[in-house]
mmCIF entry with sequence, helices, sheets and N, C-alpha, C, O atoms, coordinates in Angstrom:
data_MODEL
# 
_entry.id   MODEL 
# 
_entity.id                         1 
_entity.type                       polymer 
_entity.pdbx_number_of_molecules   1 
# 
_entity_poly.entity_id                      1 
_entity_poly.type                           'polypeptide(L)' 
_entity_poly.nstd_linkage                   no 
_entity_poly.nstd_monomer                   no 
_entity_poly.pdbx_seq_one_letter_code       DAINSGDATTDGVIDALRDAMIAHGLIAAA 
_entity_poly.pdbx_seq_one_letter_code_can   DAINSGDATTDGVIDALRDAMIAHGLIAAA 
_entity_poly.pdbx_strand_id                 A 
# 
loop_
_entity_poly_seq.entity_id 
_entity_poly_seq.num 
_entity_poly_seq.mon_id 
_entity_poly_seq.hetero 
1 1  ASP n 
1 2  ALA n 
1 3  ILE n 
1 4  ASN n 
1 5  SER n 
1 6  GLY n 
1 7  ASP n 
1 8  ALA n 
1 9  THR n 
1 10 THR n 
1 11 ASP n 
1 12 GLY n 
1 13 VAL n 
1 14 ILE n 
1 15 ASP n 
1 16 ALA n 
1 17 LEU n 
1 18 ARG n 
1 19 ASP n 
1 20 ALA n 
1 21 MET n 
1 22 ILE n 
1 23 ALA n 
1 24 HIS n 
1 25 GLY n 
1 26 LEU n 
1 27 ILE n 
1 28 ALA n 
1 29 ALA n 
1 30 ALA n 
# 
_struct_asym.id          A 
_struct_asym.entity_id   1 
# 
_struct_conf.conf_type_id            HELX_P 
_struct_conf.id                      HELX_P1 
_struct_conf.pdbx_PDB_helix_id       AA1 
_struct_conf.beg_label_comp_id       ALA 
_struct_conf.beg_label_asym_id       A 
_struct_conf.beg_label_seq_id        8 
_struct_conf.pdbx_beg_PDB_ins_code   ? 
_struct_conf.end_label_comp_id       ALA 
_struct_conf.end_label_asym_id       A 
_struct_conf.end_label_seq_id        23 
_struct_conf.pdbx_end_PDB_ins_code   ? 
_struct_conf.beg_auth_comp_id        ALA 
_struct_conf.beg_auth_asym_id        A 
_struct_conf.beg_auth_seq_id         8 
_struct_conf.end_auth_comp_id        ALA 
_struct_conf.end_auth_asym_id        A 
_struct_conf.end_auth_seq_id         23 
_struct_conf.pdbx_PDB_helix_class    1 
_struct_conf.details                 ? 
_struct_conf.pdbx_PDB_helix_length   16 
# 
_struct_conf_type.id          HELX_P 
_struct_conf_type.criteria    ? 
_struct_conf_type.reference   ? 
# 
loop_
_atom_site.group_PDB 
_atom_site.id 
_atom_site.type_symbol 
_atom_site.label_atom_id 
_atom_site.label_alt_id 
_atom_site.label_comp_id 
_atom_site.label_asym_id 
_atom_site.label_entity_id 
_atom_site.label_seq_id 
_atom_site.pdbx_PDB_ins_code 
_atom_site.Cartn_x 
_atom_site.Cartn_y 
_atom_site.Cartn_z 
_atom_site.occupancy 
_atom_site.B_iso_or_equiv 
_atom_site.pdbx_formal_charge 
_atom_site.auth_seq_id 
_atom_site.auth_comp_id 
_atom_site.auth_asym_id 
_atom_site.auth_atom_id 
_atom_site.pdbx_PDB_model_num 
ATOM 1   N N  . ASP A 1 1  ? 0.787  -1.201 -0.060 1.00 0.00 ? 1  ASP A N  1 
ATOM 2   C CA . ASP A 1 1  ? -0.061 -0.045 0.018  1.00 0.00 ? 1  ASP A CA 1 
ATOM 3   C C  . ASP A 1 1  ? 0.903  1.179  0.026  1.00 0.00 ? 1  ASP A C  1 
ATOM 4   O O  . ASP A 1 1  ? 2.024  1.130  0.532  1.00 0.00 ? 1  ASP A O  1 
ATOM 5   N N  . ALA A 1 2  ? 0.358  2.314  -0.596 1.00 0.00 ? 2  ALA A N  1 
ATOM 6   C CA . ALA A 1 2  ? 1.210  3.516  -0.795 1.00 0.00 ? 2  ALA A CA 1 
ATOM 7   C C  . ALA A 1 2  ? 1.212  4.254  0.642  1.00 0.00 ? 2  ALA A C  1 
ATOM 8   O O  . ALA A 1 2  ? 0.344  4.076  1.497  1.00 0.00 ? 2  ALA A O  1 
ATOM 9   N N  . ILE A 1 3  ? 2.292  5.084  0.766  1.00 0.00 ? 3  ILE A N  1 
ATOM 10  C CA . ILE A 1 3  ? 2.411  5.929  1.925  1.00 0.00 ? 3  ILE A CA 1 
ATOM 11  C C  . ILE A 1 3  ? 1.320  6.929  1.912  1.00 0.00 ? 3  ILE A C  1 
ATOM 12  O O  . ILE A 1 3  ? 0.987  7.450  0.848  1.00 0.00 ? 3  ILE A O  1 
ATOM 13  N N  . ASN A 1 4  ? 0.695  7.255  3.130  1.00 0.00 ? 4  ASN A N  1 
ATOM 14  C CA . ASN A 1 4  ? -0.422 8.162  3.198  1.00 0.00 ? 4  ASN A CA 1 
ATOM 15  C C  . ASN A 1 4  ? -1.643 7.833  2.223  1.00 0.00 ? 4  ASN A C  1 
ATOM 16  O O  . ASN A 1 4  ? -2.378 8.699  1.747  1.00 0.00 ? 4  ASN A O  1 
ATOM 17  N N  . SER A 1 5  ? -1.754 6.494  1.996  1.00 0.00 ? 5  SER A N  1 
ATOM 18  C CA . SER A 1 5  ? -2.800 6.112  1.012  1.00 0.00 ? 5  SER A CA 1 
ATOM 19  C C  . SER A 1 5  ? -4.210 6.229  1.750  1.00 0.00 ? 5  SER A C  1 
ATOM 20  O O  . SER A 1 5  ? -5.260 6.177  1.109  1.00 0.00 ? 5  SER A O  1 
ATOM 21  N N  . GLY A 1 6  ? -4.173 6.385  3.101  1.00 0.00 ? 6  GLY A N  1 
ATOM 22  C CA . GLY A 1 6  ? -5.487 6.316  3.680  1.00 0.00 ? 6  GLY A CA 1 
ATOM 23  C C  . GLY A 1 6  ? -5.750 4.929  4.485  1.00 0.00 ? 6  GLY A C  1 
ATOM 24  O O  . GLY A 1 6  ? -6.726 4.757  5.214  1.00 0.00 ? 6  GLY A O  1 
ATOM 25  N N  . ASP A 1 7  ? -4.818 4.047  4.266  1.00 0.00 ? 7  ASP A N  1 
ATOM 26  C CA . ASP A 1 7  ? -4.937 2.724  4.814  1.00 0.00 ? 7  ASP A CA 1 
ATOM 27  C C  . ASP A 1 7  ? -4.198 2.864  6.178  1.00 0.00 ? 7  ASP A C  1 
ATOM 28  O O  . ASP A 1 7  ? -2.973 2.963  6.241  1.00 0.00 ? 7  ASP A O  1 
ATOM 29  N N  . ALA A 1 8  ? -5.015 2.865  7.261  1.00 0.00 ? 8  ALA A N  1 
ATOM 30  C CA . ALA A 1 8  ? -4.620 3.073  8.734  1.00 0.00 ? 8  ALA A CA 1 
ATOM 31  C C  . ALA A 1 8  ? -3.538 2.200  9.079  1.00 0.00 ? 8  ALA A C  1 
ATOM 32  O O  . ALA A 1 8  ? -2.522 2.627  9.627  1.00 0.00 ? 8  ALA A O  1 
ATOM 33  N N  . THR A 1 9  ? -3.737 0.814  8.738  1.00 0.00 ? 9  THR A N  1 
ATOM 34  C CA . THR A 1 9  ? -2.723 -0.128 9.204  1.00 0.00 ? 9  THR A CA 1 
ATOM 35  C C  . THR A 1 9  ? -1.391 0.093  8.586  1.00 0.00 ? 9  THR A C  1 
ATOM 36  O O  . THR A 1 9  ? -0.372 0.142  9.274  1.00 0.00 ? 9  THR A O  1 
ATOM 37  N N  . THR A 1 10 ? -1.388 0.227  7.299  1.00 0.00 ? 10 THR A N  1 
ATOM 38  C CA . THR A 1 10 ? -0.080 0.405  6.544  1.00 0.00 ? 10 THR A CA 1 
ATOM 39  C C  . THR A 1 10 ? 0.508  1.602  6.960  1.00 0.00 ? 10 THR A C  1 
ATOM 40  O O  . THR A 1 10 ? 1.675  1.594  7.350  1.00 0.00 ? 10 THR A O  1 
ATOM 41  N N  . ASP A 1 11 ? -0.242 2.775  6.924  1.00 0.00 ? 11 ASP A N  1 
ATOM 42  C CA . ASP A 1 11 ? 0.280  4.023  7.235  1.00 0.00 ? 11 ASP A CA 1 
ATOM 43  C C  . ASP A 1 11 ? 0.826  4.019  8.795  1.00 0.00 ? 11 ASP A C  1 
ATOM 44  O O  . ASP A 1 11 ? 1.785  4.716  9.127  1.00 0.00 ? 11 ASP A O  1 
ATOM 45  N N  . GLY A 1 12 ? 0.175  3.234  9.642  1.00 0.00 ? 12 GLY A N  1 
ATOM 46  C CA . GLY A 1 12 ? 0.613  3.215  10.975 1.00 0.00 ? 12 GLY A CA 1 
ATOM 47  C C  . GLY A 1 12 ? 2.089  2.517  11.112 1.00 0.00 ? 12 GLY A C  1 
ATOM 48  O O  . GLY A 1 12 ? 2.957  2.925  11.884 1.00 0.00 ? 12 GLY A O  1 
ATOM 49  N N  . VAL A 1 13 ? 2.207  1.538  10.347 1.00 0.00 ? 13 VAL A N  1 
ATOM 50  C CA . VAL A 1 13 ? 3.499  0.701  10.317 1.00 0.00 ? 13 VAL A CA 1 
ATOM 51  C C  . VAL A 1 13 ? 4.600  1.701  9.785  1.00 0.00 ? 13 VAL A C  1 
ATOM 52  O O  . VAL A 1 13 ? 5.676  1.874  10.357 1.00 0.00 ? 13 VAL A O  1 
ATOM 53  N N  . ILE A 1 14 ? 4.208  2.341  8.622  1.00 0.00 ? 14 ILE A N  1 
ATOM 54  C CA . ILE A 1 14 ? 5.210  3.221  8.012  1.00 0.00 ? 14 ILE A CA 1 
ATOM 55  C C  . ILE A 1 14 ? 5.563  4.305  9.052  1.00 0.00 ? 14 ILE A C  1 
ATOM 56  O O  . ILE A 1 14 ? 6.747  4.542  9.293  1.00 0.00 ? 14 ILE A O  1 
ATOM 57  N N  . ASP A 1 15 ? 4.603  4.949  9.654  1.00 0.00 ? 15 ASP A N  1 
ATOM 58  C CA . ASP A 1 15 ? 4.854  6.060  10.616 1.00 0.00 ? 15 ASP A CA 1 
ATOM 59  C C  . ASP A 1 15 ? 5.695  5.595  11.755 1.00 0.00 ? 15 ASP A C  1 
ATOM 60  O O  . ASP A 1 15 ? 6.555  6.342  12.221 1.00 0.00 ? 15 ASP A O  1 
ATOM 61  N N  . ALA A 1 16 ? 5.465  4.237  12.289 1.00 0.00 ? 16 ALA A N  1 
ATOM 62  C CA . ALA A 1 16 ? 6.306  3.737  13.380 1.00 0.00 ? 16 ALA A CA 1 
ATOM 63  C C  . ALA A 1 16 ? 7.727  3.521  12.948 1.00 0.00 ? 16 ALA A C  1 
ATOM 64  O O  . ALA A 1 16 ? 8.670  3.813  13.683 1.00 0.00 ? 16 ALA A O  1 
ATOM 65  N N  . LEU A 1 17 ? 7.873  3.000  11.736 1.00 0.00 ? 17 LEU A N  1 
ATOM 66  C CA . LEU A 1 17 ? 9.272  2.823  11.271 1.00 0.00 ? 17 LEU A CA 1 
ATOM 67  C C  . LEU A 1 17 ? 9.972  4.156  11.024 1.00 0.00 ? 17 LEU A C  1 
ATOM 68  O O  . LEU A 1 17 ? 11.153 4.265  11.353 1.00 0.00 ? 17 LEU A O  1 
ATOM 69  N N  . ARG A 1 18 ? 9.360  5.111  10.501 1.00 0.00 ? 18 ARG A N  1 
ATOM 70  C CA . ARG A 1 18 ? 9.844  6.352  10.227 1.00 0.00 ? 18 ARG A CA 1 
ATOM 71  C C  . ARG A 1 18 ? 10.167 7.125  11.606 1.00 0.00 ? 18 ARG A C  1 
ATOM 72  O O  . ARG A 1 18 ? 11.174 7.826  11.702 1.00 0.00 ? 18 ARG A O  1 
ATOM 73  N N  . ASP A 1 19 ? 9.331  6.972  12.580 1.00 0.00 ? 19 ASP A N  1 
ATOM 74  C CA . ASP A 1 19 ? 9.682  7.626  13.855 1.00 0.00 ? 19 ASP A CA 1 
ATOM 75  C C  . ASP A 1 19 ? 10.938 6.826  14.415 1.00 0.00 ? 19 ASP A C  1 
ATOM 76  O O  . ASP A 1 19 ? 11.811 7.461  15.008 1.00 0.00 ? 19 ASP A O  1 
ATOM 77  N N  . ALA A 1 20 ? 11.041 5.613  14.264 1.00 0.00 ? 20 ALA A N  1 
ATOM 78  C CA . ALA A 1 20 ? 12.151 4.959  14.800 1.00 0.00 ? 20 ALA A CA 1 
ATOM 79  C C  . ALA A 1 20 ? 13.527 5.418  14.089 1.00 0.00 ? 20 ALA A C  1 
ATOM 80  O O  . ALA A 1 20 ? 14.554 5.621  14.736 1.00 0.00 ? 20 ALA A O  1 
ATOM 81  N N  . MET A 1 21 ? 13.447 5.543  12.852 1.00 0.00 ? 21 MET A N  1 
ATOM 82  C CA . MET A 1 21 ? 14.541 6.002  12.108 1.00 0.00 ? 21 MET A CA 1 
ATOM 83  C C  . MET A 1 21 ? 14.969 7.438  12.437 1.00 0.00 ? 21 MET A C  1 
ATOM 84  O O  . MET A 1 21 ? 16.158 7.751  12.500 1.00 0.00 ? 21 MET A O  1 
ATOM 85  N N  . ILE A 1 22 ? 13.997 8.272  12.640 1.00 0.00 ? 22 ILE A N  1 
ATOM 86  C CA . ILE A 1 22 ? 14.211 9.640  12.998 1.00 0.00 ? 22 ILE A CA 1 
ATOM 87  C C  . ILE A 1 22 ? 14.869 9.623  14.362 1.00 0.00 ? 22 ILE A C  1 
ATOM 88  O O  . ILE A 1 22 ? 15.874 10.297 14.586 1.00 0.00 ? 22 ILE A O  1 
ATOM 89  N N  . ALA A 1 23 ? 14.253 8.787  15.347 1.00 0.00 ? 23 ALA A N  1 
ATOM 90  C CA . ALA A 1 23 ? 14.851 8.717  16.622 1.00 0.00 ? 23 ALA A CA 1 
ATOM 91  C C  . ALA A 1 23 ? 16.402 8.298  16.756 1.00 0.00 ? 23 ALA A C  1 
ATOM 92  O O  . ALA A 1 23 ? 17.157 8.714  17.634 1.00 0.00 ? 23 ALA A O  1 
ATOM 93  N N  . HIS A 1 24 ? 16.743 7.385  15.709 1.00 0.00 ? 24 HIS A N  1 
ATOM 94  C CA . HIS A 1 24 ? 18.065 6.971  15.733 1.00 0.00 ? 24 HIS A CA 1 
ATOM 95  C C  . HIS A 1 24 ? 18.931 7.980  14.754 1.00 0.00 ? 24 HIS A C  1 
ATOM 96  O O  . HIS A 1 24 ? 20.130 7.769  14.568 1.00 0.00 ? 24 HIS A O  1 
ATOM 97  N N  . GLY A 1 25 ? 18.355 8.908  14.242 1.00 0.00 ? 25 GLY A N  1 
ATOM 98  C CA . GLY A 1 25 ? 19.179 9.868  13.429 1.00 0.00 ? 25 GLY A CA 1 
ATOM 99  C C  . GLY A 1 25 ? 19.479 9.294  11.946 1.00 0.00 ? 25 GLY A C  1 
ATOM 100 O O  . GLY A 1 25 ? 20.320 9.840  11.232 1.00 0.00 ? 25 GLY A O  1 
ATOM 101 N N  . LEU A 1 26 ? 18.777 8.213  11.541 1.00 0.00 ? 26 LEU A N  1 
ATOM 102 C CA . LEU A 1 26 ? 19.083 7.630  10.310 1.00 0.00 ? 26 LEU A CA 1 
ATOM 103 C C  . LEU A 1 26 ? 18.542 8.422  9.019  1.00 0.00 ? 26 LEU A C  1 
ATOM 104 O O  . LEU A 1 26 ? 19.089 8.390  7.917  1.00 0.00 ? 26 LEU A O  1 
ATOM 105 N N  . ILE A 1 27 ? 17.399 9.125  9.332  1.00 0.00 ? 27 ILE A N  1 
ATOM 106 C CA . ILE A 1 27 ? 16.857 10.112 8.229  1.00 0.00 ? 27 ILE A CA 1 
ATOM 107 C C  . ILE A 1 27 ? 16.434 11.246 8.871  1.00 0.00 ? 27 ILE A C  1 
ATOM 108 O O  . ILE A 1 27 ? 16.191 11.238 10.078 1.00 0.00 ? 27 ILE A O  1 
ATOM 109 N N  . ALA A 1 28 ? 16.306 12.373 8.077  1.00 0.00 ? 28 ALA A N  1 
ATOM 110 C CA . ALA A 1 28 ? 15.998 13.714 8.539  1.00 0.00 ? 28 ALA A CA 1 
ATOM 111 C C  . ALA A 1 28 ? 14.483 13.722 9.049  1.00 0.00 ? 28 ALA A C  1 
ATOM 112 O O  . ALA A 1 28 ? 13.654 13.014 8.478  1.00 0.00 ? 28 ALA A O  1 
ATOM 113 N N  . ALA A 1 29 ? 14.159 14.470 10.048 1.00 0.00 ? 29 ALA A N  1 
ATOM 114 C CA . ALA A 1 29 ? 12.727 14.713 10.521 1.00 0.00 ? 29 ALA A CA 1 
ATOM 115 C C  . ALA A 1 29 ? 12.192 15.707 9.626  1.00 0.00 ? 29 ALA A C  1 
ATOM 116 O O  . ALA A 1 29 ? 12.380 16.905 9.842  1.00 0.00 ? 29 ALA A O  1 
ATOM 117 N N  . ALA A 1 30 ? 11.491 15.260 8.567  1.00 0.00 ? 30 ALA A N  1 
ATOM 118 C CA . ALA A 1 30 ? 10.902 16.228 7.610  1.00 0.00 ? 30 ALA A CA 1 
ATOM 119 C C  . ALA A 1 30 ? 9.402  16.371 7.988  1.00 0.00 ? 30 ALA A C  1 
ATOM 120 O O  . ALA A 1 30 ? 8.672  17.124 7.343  1.00 0.00 ? 30 ALA A O  1 
# 
């Protein structure tokens, strides 16, 4: 499923992974 597709489950997983990467400094907090 696409990011921000409106699918709450998929977007929730993506958000959790993104938050984890931001917390570890792996990606910029955009």
